[in-house]
N, CA, C and O atoms as a CHARMM CRD file, in Angstrom:
* protein
*
  268
    1    1 MET  N    -67.71600 -39.39000  38.44400 PROA 1      0.00000
    2    1 MET  CA   -68.94300 -40.11000  37.92300 PROA 1      0.00000
    3    1 MET  C    -69.00200 -41.34200  38.76800 PROA 1      0.00000
    4    1 MET  O    -67.96000 -41.85300  39.18000 PROA 1      0.00000
    5    2 SER  N    -70.26200 -41.87600  39.06200 PROA 2      0.00000
    6    2 SER  CA   -70.36300 -43.11600  39.64400 PROA 2      0.00000
    7    2 SER  C    -71.34800 -43.95200  38.85000 PROA 2      0.00000
    8    2 SER  O    -72.22500 -43.45400  38.14500 PROA 2      0.00000
    9    3 VAL  N    -71.13700 -45.32800  39.01800 PROA 3      0.00000
   10    3 VAL  CA   -72.05100 -46.29700  38.37700 PROA 3      0.00000
   11    3 VAL  C    -72.65600 -47.19200  39.55100 PROA 3      0.00000
   12    3 VAL  O    -72.02400 -47.71600  40.46800 PROA 3      0.00000
   13    4 ALA  N    -73.94300 -47.24100  39.32300 PROA 4      0.00000
   14    4 ALA  CA   -74.69500 -48.06000  40.44100 PROA 4      0.00000
   15    4 ALA  C    -75.35400 -49.33900  39.80400 PROA 4      0.00000
   16    4 ALA  O    -75.60100 -49.42300  38.60100 PROA 4      0.00000
   17    5 LYS  N    -75.58900 -50.22800  40.63500 PROA 5      0.00000
   18    5 LYS  CA   -76.30800 -51.50100  40.14800 PROA 5      0.00000
   19    5 LYS  C    -77.48500 -51.69900  41.05500 PROA 5      0.00000
   20    5 LYS  O    -77.51200 -51.33800  42.23200 PROA 5      0.00000
   21    6 VAL  N    -78.40500 -52.27100  40.44600 PROA 6      0.00000
   22    6 VAL  CA   -79.78300 -52.56800  41.19900 PROA 6      0.00000
   23    6 VAL  C    -79.89800 -54.11900  41.22200 PROA 6      0.00000
   24    6 VAL  O    -79.71100 -54.78300  40.20200 PROA 6      0.00000
   25    7 THR  N    -80.20500 -54.65800  42.39800 PROA 7      0.00000
   26    7 THR  CA   -80.58200 -56.07700  42.63600 PROA 7      0.00000
   27    7 THR  C    -81.84600 -56.20600  43.30500 PROA 7      0.00000
   28    7 THR  O    -82.28000 -55.36600  44.09300 PROA 7      0.00000
   29    8 GLU  N    -82.46500 -57.33100  42.96100 PROA 8      0.00000
   30    8 GLU  CA   -83.74300 -57.63500  43.74800 PROA 8      0.00000
   31    8 GLU  C    -83.60100 -58.66300  44.92800 PROA 8      0.00000
   32    8 GLU  O    -82.86900 -59.65100  44.86300 PROA 8      0.00000
   33    9 ILE  N    -84.31600 -58.35700  45.93400 PROA 9      0.00000
   34    9 ILE  CA   -84.24600 -59.39000  47.15000 PROA 9      0.00000
   35    9 ILE  C    -85.61900 -59.43200  47.66300 PROA 9      0.00000
   36    9 ILE  O    -86.40200 -58.50600  47.45500 PROA 9      0.00000
   37   10 THR  N    -85.92800 -60.47300  48.32400 PROA 10     0.00000
   38   10 THR  CA   -87.23200 -60.72800  49.07900 PROA 10     0.00000
   39   10 THR  C    -86.94900 -61.02000  50.55600 PROA 10     0.00000
   40   10 THR  O    -86.11000 -61.85400  50.89400 PROA 10     0.00000
   41   11 ALA  N    -87.61900 -60.36300  51.35500 PROA 11     0.00000
   42   11 ALA  CA   -87.55600 -60.50300  52.86300 PROA 11     0.00000
   43   11 ALA  C    -88.99600 -60.78700  53.43200 PROA 11     0.00000
   44   11 ALA  O    -90.03600 -60.34200  52.94600 PROA 11     0.00000
   45   12 THR  N    -88.89300 -61.58300  54.51800 PROA 12     0.00000
   46   12 THR  CA   -90.20700 -61.94700  55.25600 PROA 12     0.00000
   47   12 THR  C    -90.01200 -61.73800  56.66400 PROA 12     0.00000
   48   12 THR  O    -88.93500 -62.03600  57.18000 PROA 12     0.00000
   49   13 SER  N    -91.06700 -61.19700  57.41000 PROA 13     0.00000
   50   13 SER  CA   -91.15700 -61.10700  58.66600 PROA 13     0.00000
   51   13 SER  C    -92.63300 -61.47800  59.12000 PROA 13     0.00000
   52   13 SER  O    -93.58400 -61.36300  58.34700 PROA 13     0.00000
   53   14 ASP  N    -92.76000 -61.94000  60.45300 PROA 14     0.00000
   54   14 ASP  CA   -93.95400 -62.35200  60.98900 PROA 14     0.00000
   55   14 ASP  C    -94.65700 -61.21800  61.68200 PROA 14     0.00000
   56   14 ASP  O    -95.79300 -61.32600  62.14400 PROA 14     0.00000
   57   15 LYS  N    -93.87600 -60.04900  61.73600 PROA 15     0.00000
   58   15 LYS  CA   -94.34700 -58.81500  62.54500 PROA 15     0.00000
   59   15 LYS  C    -94.96600 -57.72100  61.63100 PROA 15     0.00000
   60   15 LYS  O    -96.03300 -57.21800  61.98300 PROA 15     0.00000
   61   16 SER  N    -94.39900 -57.34300  60.54500 PROA 16     0.00000
   62   16 SER  CA   -94.90900 -56.26500  59.75300 PROA 16     0.00000
   63   16 SER  C    -94.12600 -55.99500  58.51800 PROA 16     0.00000
   64   16 SER  O    -92.98500 -56.42700  58.35600 PROA 16     0.00000
   65   17 PHE  N    -94.76800 -55.26800  57.65100 PROA 17     0.00000
   66   17 PHE  CA   -94.06400 -54.90300  56.37600 PROA 17     0.00000
   67   17 PHE  C    -92.75400 -54.12100  56.73700 PROA 17     0.00000
   68   17 PHE  O    -91.67300 -54.37800  56.20600 PROA 17     0.00000
   69   18 ASP  N    -92.92400 -53.21100  57.62000 PROA 18     0.00000
   70   18 ASP  CA   -91.77500 -52.41100  57.95000 PROA 18     0.00000
   71   18 ASP  C    -90.47100 -53.16800  58.43900 PROA 18     0.00000
   72   18 ASP  O    -89.32600 -52.86900  58.10000 PROA 18     0.00000
   73   19 ASP  N    -90.83500 -54.20200  59.29700 PROA 19     0.00000
   74   19 ASP  CA   -89.86800 -55.16900  59.81600 PROA 19     0.00000
   75   19 ASP  C    -89.26700 -56.03100  58.73300 PROA 19     0.00000
   76   19 ASP  O    -88.09500 -56.40400  58.76800 PROA 19     0.00000
   77   20 ALA  N    -90.14500 -56.34400  57.73400 PROA 20     0.00000
   78   20 ALA  CA   -89.58300 -57.13400  56.62800 PROA 20     0.00000
   79   20 ALA  C    -88.53600 -56.21400  55.82500 PROA 20     0.00000
   80   20 ALA  O    -87.46500 -56.70300  55.46700 PROA 20     0.00000
   81   21 VAL  N    -88.83900 -54.96200  55.56500 PROA 21     0.00000
   82   21 VAL  CA   -88.09900 -54.03800  54.90600 PROA 21     0.00000
   83   21 VAL  C    -86.72400 -53.86600  55.67100 PROA 21     0.00000
   84   21 VAL  O    -85.65400 -53.99500  55.07600 PROA 21     0.00000
   85   22 ARG  N    -86.80000 -53.59200  56.91300 PROA 22     0.00000
   86   22 ARG  CA   -85.61300 -53.45600  57.82400 PROA 22     0.00000
   87   22 ARG  C    -84.75100 -54.65400  57.67600 PROA 22     0.00000
   88   22 ARG  O    -83.55900 -54.52000  57.40200 PROA 22     0.00000
   89   23 MET  N    -85.29900 -55.82800  57.84600 PROA 23     0.00000
   90   23 MET  CA   -84.55000 -57.11000  57.76600 PROA 23     0.00000
   91   23 MET  C    -83.90600 -57.25500  56.43000 PROA 23     0.00000
   92   23 MET  O    -82.75700 -57.69000  56.35900 PROA 23     0.00000
   93   24 GLY  N    -84.51500 -56.94800  55.46600 PROA 24     0.00000
   94   24 GLY  CA   -84.06900 -57.20500  54.01000 PROA 24     0.00000
   95   24 GLY  C    -82.71900 -56.15900  53.77900 PROA 24     0.00000
   96   24 GLY  O    -81.68500 -56.49700  53.20200 PROA 24     0.00000
   97   25 VAL  N    -82.94800 -55.01200  54.28200 PROA 25     0.00000
   98   25 VAL  CA   -81.86800 -54.03500  54.07300 PROA 25     0.00000
   99   25 VAL  C    -80.65300 -54.33700  55.04500 PROA 25     0.00000
  100   25 VAL  O    -79.50300 -54.28900  54.60800 PROA 25     0.00000
  101   26 GLU  N    -80.88300 -54.60600  56.18800 PROA 26     0.00000
  102   26 GLU  CA   -79.91200 -55.16800  57.12200 PROA 26     0.00000
  103   26 GLU  C    -79.04500 -56.35800  56.61300 PROA 26     0.00000
  104   26 GLU  O    -77.82100 -56.39800  56.73900 PROA 26     0.00000
  105   27 ARG  N    -79.83300 -57.36100  56.00100 PROA 27     0.00000
  106   27 ARG  CA   -79.19500 -58.51600  55.35700 PROA 27     0.00000
  107   27 ARG  C    -78.35000 -58.07900  54.24400 PROA 27     0.00000
  108   27 ARG  O    -77.15300 -58.35900  54.19300 PROA 27     0.00000
  109   28 ALA  N    -79.01700 -57.33700  53.27200 PROA 28     0.00000
  110   28 ALA  CA   -78.34500 -56.94200  52.06200 PROA 28     0.00000
  111   28 ALA  C    -76.87400 -56.19800  52.34500 PROA 28     0.00000
  112   28 ALA  O    -75.87000 -56.33300  51.64600 PROA 28     0.00000
  113   29 SER  N    -76.99600 -55.41500  53.49200 PROA 29     0.00000
  114   29 SER  CA   -75.82700 -54.74200  53.89500 PROA 29     0.00000
  115   29 SER  C    -74.70100 -55.54700  54.25800 PROA 29     0.00000
  116   29 SER  O    -73.56100 -55.10100  54.12900 PROA 29     0.00000
  117   30 LYS  N    -74.92100 -56.69300  54.70100 PROA 30     0.00000
  118   30 LYS  CA   -73.81800 -57.54300  55.01300 PROA 30     0.00000
  119   30 LYS  C    -73.03000 -58.13100  53.87500 PROA 30     0.00000
  120   30 LYS  O    -71.90500 -58.59000  54.06900 PROA 30     0.00000
  121   31 THR  N    -73.59000 -58.12600  52.71200 PROA 31     0.00000
  122   31 THR  CA   -73.01300 -58.60000  51.37400 PROA 31     0.00000
  123   31 THR  C    -72.61200 -57.51600  50.42000 PROA 31     0.00000
  124   31 THR  O    -71.54900 -57.50900  49.79800 PROA 31     0.00000
  125   32 LEU  N    -73.61700 -56.53400  50.34800 PROA 32     0.00000
  126   32 LEU  CA   -73.45200 -55.43700  49.42400 PROA 32     0.00000
  127   32 LEU  C    -72.75800 -54.19200  50.04000 PROA 32     0.00000
  128   32 LEU  O    -73.07000 -53.78800  51.16000 PROA 32     0.00000
  129   33 LYS  N    -71.88700 -53.64600  49.34200 PROA 33     0.00000
  130   33 LYS  CA   -71.32000 -52.34000  49.92600 PROA 33     0.00000
  131   33 LYS  C    -71.78800 -51.11700  49.19800 PROA 33     0.00000
  132   33 LYS  O    -72.05100 -51.25000  48.00300 PROA 33     0.00000
  133   34 ASN  N    -71.93600 -49.86300  49.80000 PROA 34     0.00000
  134   34 ASN  CA   -72.37900 -48.64400  49.34200 PROA 34     0.00000
  135   34 ASN  C    -73.81700 -48.68400  48.86700 PROA 34     0.00000
  136   34 ASN  O    -74.11700 -48.23500  47.76000 PROA 34     0.00000
  137   35 ILE  N    -74.72800 -49.22500  49.70400 PROA 35     0.00000
  138   35 ILE  CA   -76.11200 -49.21600  49.43600 PROA 35     0.00000
  139   35 ILE  C    -76.49600 -47.74600  49.54200 PROA 35     0.00000
  140   35 ILE  O    -76.09200 -47.03300  50.46000 PROA 35     0.00000
  141   36 THR  N    -77.29000 -47.32600  48.56900 PROA 36     0.00000
  142   36 THR  CA   -77.74800 -45.89500  48.67500 PROA 36     0.00000
  143   36 THR  C    -79.28200 -45.81500  48.68600 PROA 36     0.00000
  144   36 THR  O    -79.80400 -44.74900  49.01200 PROA 36     0.00000
  145   37 SER  N    -79.98200 -46.79400  48.37600 PROA 37     0.00000
  146   37 SER  CA   -81.56300 -46.69200  48.43500 PROA 37     0.00000
  147   37 SER  C    -82.04100 -48.07900  48.18300 PROA 37     0.00000
  148   37 SER  O    -81.36000 -48.99000  47.71200 PROA 37     0.00000
  149   38 ALA  N    -83.35100 -48.14100  48.56700 PROA 38     0.00000
  150   38 ALA  CA   -84.13300 -49.30400  48.20700 PROA 38     0.00000
  151   38 ALA  C    -85.63500 -48.96200  47.93800 PROA 38     0.00000
  152   38 ALA  O    -86.24300 -48.11500  48.59300 PROA 38     0.00000
  153   39 TRP  N    -86.16500 -49.66800  46.95100 PROA 39     0.00000
  154   39 TRP  CA   -87.51400 -49.40300  46.57900 PROA 39     0.00000
  155   39 TRP  C    -88.32900 -50.65300  46.81200 PROA 39     0.00000
  156   39 TRP  O    -87.92700 -51.74300  46.40400 PROA 39     0.00000
  157   40 VAL  N    -89.51100 -50.50400  47.48500 PROA 40     0.00000
  158   40 VAL  CA   -90.43600 -51.58400  47.71800 PROA 40     0.00000
  159   40 VAL  C    -91.18000 -51.75400  46.41600 PROA 40     0.00000
  160   40 VAL  O    -92.00100 -50.93800  45.99900 PROA 40     0.00000
  161   41 LYS  N    -90.80200 -52.98200  45.74100 PROA 41     0.00000
  162   41 LYS  CA   -91.55700 -53.23700  44.43500 PROA 41     0.00000
  163   41 LYS  C    -92.84000 -53.80200  44.61900 PROA 41     0.00000
  164   41 LYS  O    -93.76400 -53.48900  43.86800 PROA 41     0.00000
  165   42 ASP  N    -93.00700 -54.73100  45.69400 PROA 42     0.00000
  166   42 ASP  CA   -94.30700 -55.50800  45.77800 PROA 42     0.00000
  167   42 ASP  C    -94.40000 -55.86400  47.31600 PROA 42     0.00000
  168   42 ASP  O    -93.37100 -55.95200  47.98400 PROA 42     0.00000
  169   43 GLN  N    -95.55000 -56.05100  47.82100 PROA 43     0.00000
  170   43 GLN  CA   -95.82000 -56.45900  49.18700 PROA 43     0.00000
  171   43 GLN  C    -96.88900 -57.67300  49.10300 PROA 43     0.00000
  172   43 GLN  O    -97.83300 -57.64600  48.31400 PROA 43     0.00000
  173   44 GLN  N    -96.64900 -58.71400  49.97800 PROA 44     0.00000
  174   44 GLN  CA   -97.54100 -59.73200  50.09700 PROA 44     0.00000
  175   44 GLN  C    -97.72200 -60.06900  51.46400 PROA 44     0.00000
  176   44 GLN  O    -96.87300 -59.77300  52.30500 PROA 44     0.00000
  177   45 ILE  N    -98.95200 -60.77300  51.78900 PROA 45     0.00000
  178   45 ILE  CA   -99.12400 -61.43300  53.05300 PROA 45     0.00000
  179   45 ILE  C    -99.48700 -62.92300  52.95700 PROA 45     0.00000
  180   45 ILE  O   -100.14500 -63.35800  52.01200 PROA 45     0.00000
  181   46 LYS  N    -99.05200 -63.67100  53.93700 PROA 46     0.00000
  182   46 LYS  CA   -99.64900 -65.04200  53.94300 PROA 46     0.00000
  183   46 LYS  C   -100.71900 -65.14000  55.03100 PROA 46     0.00000
  184   46 LYS  O   -100.63000 -64.51400  56.08700 PROA 46     0.00000
  185   47 ILE  N   -101.71300 -65.93700  54.73200 PROA 47     0.00000
  186   47 ILE  CA  -102.65100 -65.99400  55.66700 PROA 47     0.00000
  187   47 ILE  C   -103.11800 -67.52400  56.00100 PROA 47     0.00000
  188   47 ILE  O   -103.35100 -68.32800  55.09800 PROA 47     0.00000
  189   48 ALA  N   -103.22600 -67.82800  57.30700 PROA 48     0.00000
  190   48 ALA  CA  -103.63700 -69.06300  57.70400 PROA 48     0.00000
  191   48 ALA  C   -104.61200 -69.05100  58.82900 PROA 48     0.00000
  192   48 ALA  O   -104.32200 -68.39400  59.82900 PROA 48     0.00000
  193   49 GLY  N   -105.73900 -69.70800  58.77700 PROA 49     0.00000
  194   49 GLY  CA  -106.84900 -69.70200  59.61400 PROA 49     0.00000
  195   49 GLY  C   -107.38200 -68.18900  59.87000 PROA 49     0.00000
  196   49 GLY  O   -107.71900 -67.73200  60.96200 PROA 49     0.00000
  197   50 GLY  N   -107.38500 -67.56100  58.70800 PROA 50     0.00000
  198   50 GLY  CA  -108.06000 -66.17400  58.72000 PROA 50     0.00000
  199   50 GLY  C   -107.12300 -65.16500  59.52600 PROA 50     0.00000
  200   50 GLY  O   -107.56300 -64.11600  59.99600 PROA 50     0.00000
  201   51 LYS  N   -105.92700 -65.52900  59.63400 PROA 51     0.00000
  202   51 LYS  CA  -104.99900 -64.57800  60.28400 PROA 51     0.00000
  203   51 LYS  C   -103.74400 -64.21500  59.47600 PROA 51     0.00000
  204   51 LYS  O   -103.31600 -65.09300  58.72600 PROA 51     0.00000
  205   52 ILE  N   -103.12700 -63.09700  59.52500 PROA 52     0.00000
  206   52 ILE  CA  -101.81600 -62.88200  58.86700 PROA 52     0.00000
  207   52 ILE  C   -100.80500 -63.57300  59.54200 PROA 52     0.00000
  208   52 ILE  O   -100.69500 -63.42200  60.75800 PROA 52     0.00000
  209   53 THR  N    -99.89500 -64.46400  58.79200 PROA 53     0.00000
  210   53 THR  CA   -98.94400 -65.03200  59.44700 PROA 53     0.00000
  211   53 THR  C    -97.58900 -64.57500  58.93900 PROA 53     0.00000
  212   53 THR  O    -96.61300 -64.78600  59.65900 PROA 53     0.00000
  213   54 HSD  N    -97.45000 -64.03600  57.89700 PROA 54     0.00000
  214   54 HSD  CA   -96.21600 -63.51500  57.33900 PROA 54     0.00000
  215   54 HSD  C    -96.39500 -62.30500  56.39800 PROA 54     0.00000
  216   54 HSD  O    -97.30400 -62.27800  55.56900 PROA 54     0.00000
  217   55 TYR  N    -95.48000 -61.28100  56.55300 PROA 55     0.00000
  218   55 TYR  CA   -95.34800 -60.20500  55.78500 PROA 55     0.00000
  219   55 TYR  C    -94.21000 -60.31900  54.76400 PROA 55     0.00000
  220   55 TYR  O    -93.09100 -60.58500  55.20200 PROA 55     0.00000
  221   56 ARG  N    -94.38700 -60.13800  53.40300 PROA 56     0.00000
  222   56 ARG  CA   -93.32300 -60.36600  52.45200 PROA 56     0.00000
  223   56 ARG  C    -93.13000 -59.14700  51.68100 PROA 56     0.00000
  224   56 ARG  O    -94.12400 -58.56200  51.25100 PROA 56     0.00000
  225   57 VAL  N    -91.79300 -58.63600  51.42700 PROA 57     0.00000
  226   57 VAL  CA   -91.72000 -57.54200  50.56100 PROA 57     0.00000
  227   57 VAL  C    -90.66900 -57.87500  49.48100 PROA 57     0.00000
  228   57 VAL  O    -89.68500 -58.50600  49.86700 PROA 57     0.00000
  229   58 HSD  N    -90.74100 -57.56700  48.30800 PROA 58     0.00000
  230   58 HSD  CA   -89.72700 -57.59000  47.21300 PROA 58     0.00000
  231   58 HSD  C    -89.16000 -56.19400  47.03700 PROA 58     0.00000
  232   58 HSD  O    -89.89900 -55.26000  46.72400 PROA 58     0.00000
  233   59 LEU  N    -87.83200 -56.03500  47.23900 PROA 59     0.00000
  234   59 LEU  CA   -87.13800 -54.90100  47.23900 PROA 59     0.00000
  235   59 LEU  C    -86.09900 -54.81700  46.14000 PROA 59     0.00000
  236   59 LEU  O    -85.38100 -55.79000  45.91100 PROA 59     0.00000
  237   60 LYS  N    -85.98600 -53.63000  45.41500 PROA 60     0.00000
  238   60 LYS  CA   -84.92000 -53.35000  44.55600 PROA 60     0.00000
  239   60 LYS  C    -83.93200 -52.45900  45.36100 PROA 60     0.00000
  240   60 LYS  O    -84.25500 -51.34200  45.76300 PROA 60     0.00000
  241   61 VAL  N    -82.71000 -53.01400  45.57400 PROA 61     0.00000
  242   61 VAL  CA   -81.75600 -52.36100  46.19900 PROA 61     0.00000
  243   61 VAL  C    -80.70900 -51.68800  45.40500 PROA 61     0.00000
  244   61 VAL  O    -80.08500 -52.39300  44.61200 PROA 61     0.00000
  245   62 THR  N    -80.43200 -50.48700  45.49100 PROA 62     0.00000
  246   62 THR  CA   -79.33300 -49.79500  44.73800 PROA 62     0.00000
  247   62 THR  C    -78.03300 -49.66700  45.53700 PROA 62     0.00000
  248   62 THR  O    -78.01600 -49.23800  46.69100 PROA 62     0.00000
  249   63 PHE  N    -76.99300 -50.04300  44.89400 PROA 63     0.00000
  250   63 PHE  CA   -75.60100 -49.70900  45.39800 PROA 63     0.00000
  251   63 PHE  C    -74.60400 -49.25100  44.39800 PROA 63     0.00000
  252   63 PHE  O    -74.66800 -49.62800  43.22800 PROA 63     0.00000
  253   64 VAL  N    -73.71600 -48.47500  44.81600 PROA 64     0.00000
  254   64 VAL  CA   -72.66800 -47.79900  43.94200 PROA 64     0.00000
  255   64 VAL  C    -71.51300 -48.77600  43.81800 PROA 64     0.00000
  256   64 VAL  O    -70.98100 -49.24400  44.82500 PROA 64     0.00000
  257   65 LEU  N    -71.13300 -49.08000  42.62000 PROA 65     0.00000
  258   65 LEU  CA   -69.98900 -49.93000  42.39200 PROA 65     0.00000
  259   65 LEU  C    -68.72800 -49.18200  42.62100 PROA 65     0.00000
  260   65 LEU  O    -68.57900 -48.01200  42.26800 PROA 65     0.00000
  261   66 GLU  N    -67.74100 -49.95900  43.27800 PROA 66     0.00000
  262   66 GLU  CA   -66.42800 -49.37100  43.51500 PROA 66     0.00000
  263   66 GLU  C    -65.54800 -49.33100  42.39400 PROA 66     0.00000
  264   66 GLU  O    -65.63700 -50.21400  41.54100 PROA 66     0.00000
  265   67 ASP  N    -64.61800 -48.31800  42.27800 PROA 67     0.00000
  266   67 ASP  CA   -63.78100 -48.19100  41.14900 PROA 67     0.00000
  267   67 ASP  C    -62.69300 -49.35400  41.24400 PROA 67     0.00000
  268   67 ASP  O    -61.83300 -49.46700  40.37000 PROA 67     0.00000
């Protein structure tokens, strides 16, 4: 039997939502062990001068706790 924990993180990219997700998961992997999944809870964009400047995602990351 395993026990998992879910934590929320926010990641931002100036390229795309996909890049923000990738960067968020890569960064979480440096600190959290045994990541099994991530869920995109929310997406936002920042706009300046009528153009998109940043893509932001809020992720719920699931990881299995070690014994």
